[in-house]
N, C-alpha and C positions, 0 to 999 in steps of 0.2 A: 087529424090535424094536417098531416102531410098531404092527404088527398085534397083537402080544401085549399091549401097553398098551391098545389099543382093546378087545380081548376082555375084559380085566380090568375096564375101565371099564363096559362093557355088563353084565358079570356083576354087579358091585356095584350098578348101577342097578336091574337086575331083582330082585336080592336085597332091596334096600331098598324099592323101589316096584314092586309087582306090578300091572301094567296089566291091566285087565279089558276095557274098551272105551272108546270116545270118547263124550262127551256130544253130544246134539243141541241142547240148550238149557240156559241157566243162569238160575235164578230167584234174585234177590237179596233179602235180608231184612236189616232192622236188628234186632240182638239187644241189648236193654237189660236189664241184670241187676245184682242186688246180690250182694256176696260176704261182707260183714261184718254180722252181726246186731247188733253194738254201734254201728254207724254206718249206719242205714237211709237217711240222706239222700244217701249217696254211691252213685252208680250208674255202671256202666261201659257203654260202647257198642262193639259190634263188628259190622262188616258180614259177614254170612254168605251162603253161596251153596249152592244146591241144584242139583247137576249131574244132568240127566235123560238117561239113555241108553235103548237099546231093551230091555236085559235087566236093568239096574241103575240105581239112583240113589245119589248120595252127597251128604251134607250136611256142610259144614265151614266153617271160617273162611276168608274170602276172602284175608286176609293169609297164612294158612297155605298156601292154594292157591298163591299167588305164591312163598312161601318154598320150598315143596317143589319147585316147577317150576325155580327157580334152582339148587337143590342138585342136582337130577337132571341139568340141563344141564351143570353143572360136572363131574359124575362122567362123563358121556358124552364130555366133552372131555379126560378124563384129569387134571382138576384136583382133587386130593384135599385140598389145604390150603384150607379154606374159612373166611373170616372171618365168623363168625355174627353179630357185632355190626353188620355192614353189611346183614344180611338183614331183610326185613319182620318186625315184631314182632307177636305175637298174645297175647291174654289168654284165648283159648278153644281148648282142645286136644281136646275131644270131637268125634268124627266118627261119622256114622251111615250105614251101608251097607245098602241094601235090595236084595234079590235077587228079581226078579219071578218067575223060573222056580221057585225054591225056596220062594217065599212066606215069606221070612225077613227079620228085621231084626237087625243086629249093631251094638253100640256099641263104638267104639274110643276109649279114654280113657287118661289118664296119671296115675301117682302118682310124683311126683318125677321121676326120670330114666327110669322104666320105662313102656313102652306095653303096654296090655292090650286084649283083645278078648273080648266075651261076647255071647251072644244074649239077646234080650228078647221078652217076650210081646206080642201085639197089643193095642192099646188098645181098650177097650170104650166105645163112644160112645153118648150119648143126644142125639138131635136136638132142637133147640129150635124155636120158632115165630117168633122175631123175624127181621126182615130189615133190611138196610142196604146202602149202596153204598160200596165201597172201591176207589179208583183207577178209578172208572167201571164196576166189575163188581158185579152184583147178588149179594149174599151172604146166607147163612142161618147162624144160630149153632148150636153143638153143645157138649156138655159131656162132660168125662172127668176121671179121677183118675190122676195119674202121680206116683209117689214120695210118696204120701200127701197130695198137694196137689190141690185142685180147680182145673181149668182151663176157661176158656171160649174156644172157637175160632170163627172166621168163615171160611166156605169158599164158593167160587163154582163153579158147574157150567159156567162159560163157558170154562174153561181145562183144563189137564191133570187127568184124574180120579184120585182115590184117592192123592193125594200131599200132601206138606206138609213144613214144616221140622222139624228134630229127628226124633222118632219119632211126630209128630202126623200120622199117615197112616191111611187106611182109610175116609175119608168119601167121599161120591159125587163130590166135586170137589177142587179145590186149596185148601188152607188158606192164607189171606192174612194172618190175624191170630190170635194166641193169647197168652193171659196168665193167670196165676193170680190168685186173689182178692186176695192181698196185694201184687200187682204186684212180686214179687221177680224175675219173669221176664216180659218182654214181647217178642214177636217180631212185627214188622210188615213187610208187603210193600213192596218198593222198586221192583221192575221185573223185566222178563224180556227176555233177549237170546238170539238164536240164535248160540251160540258153541261151538266144538269144543275141549274140554279132555279129557285122559285121566282116566278114572275109575280111580284107583289109590290103594293104601294101603300102609302099612308091613308088609312081610311078616314082620318080626321081632317083631311084637306077641305077647305071652304069652297063650295061650288059657286062659280061666278061665270062671267063671259069675258072675252078678250078685251072689249072696250072698257069695262069696269076695272079689270085688273090693271091695264095700262094707266088708267086715271088714278088709281090708288098708288101705283108705283111712282107716278109723276109727283103726286102730292107728298109722298114720303121723301123723295130726293129734294124737293123744293124747301121742305122744313124738317130736316132729319132729327133735330132735337125735340121739337114739339110732337112729331109723329112717333118717335121712339118711345116717348113717355106714354103715348096712347097704346102702342103695340106691346110694350113690356110691362105697362102698368105701374111704373115707378118713376120718380123724379130723377133726372140725370144730374149728377153733381156738377157744380159750376166749373170746377177745374178740369173736367173731362169734356166739356161741351165743344170747345173749339177743335180739339183733336178728332172727336167723333164727326163733327161737321166736315172737316177737311178730308177725312178718310172716305166718308160716304160720297162726297161730291166728286171723288176721283173715279167712281164707278158710274160712267155716263154713256157707255156704248153697249147697246143691247141688240140681239137679233130681232126680237119682236119689239116694234116701236110704233 
């Protein structure tokens, strides 16, 4: 019986978290961002981490990394009743997987309760001529456009080449800072550690493309009550509808748009 329970636990763990390989190093970033265009003074902070492996890299919230690790450990132990209120909280659900061998980048993101995955094109960079030092590393600037926004990045050739946070990759070095002109999104380097973590993602994510994902997200935010009932499969109580509508509509600034 114990063997059967262990098998089921491992099966669920592999089903939910498909491990690819282990990281060789972790690069930490601070992600500062706005969500509400009607309240530009309010910004959120989240520690993000870039897991670097031999064949892949994964960029995600550090809180989510710890959260997923705890869930997987519980499943492996046969613990299926998980109190999610006790798990680390995150405000950032997007994850970016880069496959070095396939030379591809995929974004994993969420709308309400559903996880999606879609491929994205490489960024077209324009190198700048300015120099500055960040955390003791000599850096050069570069420019790009993502989601209709102009970004400036600072990269160093002293560390890992051709990598960076989110999908800001493809430069001759490692991106240490990147921000858009309106400072809606600011990502800054915090440090690097040689740590081993599994590079894994949700195997149950729905495959789509960027255009369909953006369309679905737009429909959700245009009608959060009706769409929530479709996503969650239950009727939203009348007394909760206005609060949910107001909260959802405050989230209206996205990198991908």
